[in-house]
C-alpha positions in Angstrom: 0.0 0.0 0.0 1.2 3.5 -0.7 0.6 6.7 -2.6 2.1 8.1 -5.7 1.8 10.8 -8.3 1.4 9.5 -11.9 0.3 10.7 -15.3 -3.2 9.5 -16.1 -2.0 7.5 -19.1 0.2 5.5 -16.9 -2.5 4.3 -14.5 -5.8 4.7 -16.4 -6.1 1.0 -17.1 -5.4 0.1 -13.5 -8.0 2.6 -12.2 -10.6 1.3 -14.7 -10.0 -2.3 -13.5 -10.3 -1.2 -9.8 -6.7 -2.1 -9.0 -5.8 1.4 -8.1 -7.9 4.1 -6.5 -7.8 7.9 -6.9 -7.3 9.8 -3.7 -7.1 13.5 -2.9 -8.7 14.3 -6.3 -9.5 17.8 -5.2 -5.7 18.5 -5.0 -4.8 17.2 -8.5 -3.0 19.7 -10.7 -4.9 20.8 -13.8 -4.3 18.7 -17.0 -1.2 19.8 -19.1 -1.1 19.6 -22.9 1.3 17.2 -24.6 3.2 18.6 -27.6 5.2 16.9 -30.3 7.7 19.3 -31.9 9.3 18.4 -35.2 10.9 20.4 -38.0 8.6 21.9 -40.6 9.1 19.7 -43.7 6.9 19.0 -46.7 7.9 15.4 -46.6 8.3 13.9 -43.0 10.2 10.7 -42.5 7.9 7.7 -42.3 9.0 7.0 -38.7 8.2 10.6 -37.6 4.7 10.4 -39.2 4.1 7.0 -37.6 5.1 8.4 -34.2 2.9 11.4 -34.5 -0.1 9.3 -35.6 0.5 6.9 -32.7 0.7 9.8 -30.2 -2.6 11.1 -31.5 -4.3 7.8 -31.3 -2.8 6.9 -27.9 -3.7 10.2 -26.1 -6.9 11.2 -27.9 -9.8 11.5 -25.5 -7.7 10.5 -22.5 -9.2 11.9 -19.3 -9.6 10.6 -15.9 
């Protein structure tokens, strides 16, 4: 048993399954945006595009 501070994406599955419980919700800091910064280029490398697409899918609609 213990307490910790985590990003919501790290614990969301565990909270949803009831393995972790949120405590002190009134004291949580406000959500912070996540940004992906990359050089402006007409043709992005495939791996950069794949990473951006994965980030969008992974974090879209994520809220506790």
